[in-house]
C-alpha angles and dihedrals in degrees: 000000000000121000114289114254095193133018141181145161141226117258096271091042093233091120123053123191136179146161135220093238138026109259116259088216139345129225126235105196128189098201117131093267103039093044090058096043094048092217133157109212130211116190124223140157109263089246090064096055131079121198118175126180138149116268110283095014095112128071128193132215129184126188091209136004111276092015132111117312115223114206125204138172109266091213106047100014098234113156107238105181149319123242134185128239096254125097102219116129092225097045111131120256134173126233125199104246092193085081094055129091102297095206091057092046097049097096099037111117117247118219114206109217123195096220091157092064135013097348097242133135115266096187148312127243142169115216114167092183087066087069104029125031112242087227089068091060097052115101115246115261112254114252119242116243114247117238 
């Protein structure tokens, strides 16, 4: 695998994930699963993604047999990715970009997908404050000298 361009972890840091390139855009979907998980997906071929975790740290969930497999950290519950039932190395999968380096993700466009209806794009936006609080960017107030 090529060098990872972006990396991240789950909340407890047991699971590490990364991709060989920064996503061009991420998808915010309102289907019954994504709406509940609160994820922002980036899509990659399996061969471009690295997921490392201790044995037994990952847990799978499928809505229906033969459907997408959602993977989460068994310890903290963070959703890591979804993967299809096929075995091909270049099969598409989705990784949860909310786990990636937020400073690197701040200017990546977000595509809003109507996955609860006709599966079409409702819009695209860029909102850095969704990733980094504006309060973090404000310079610290100078301290007054004591007299």
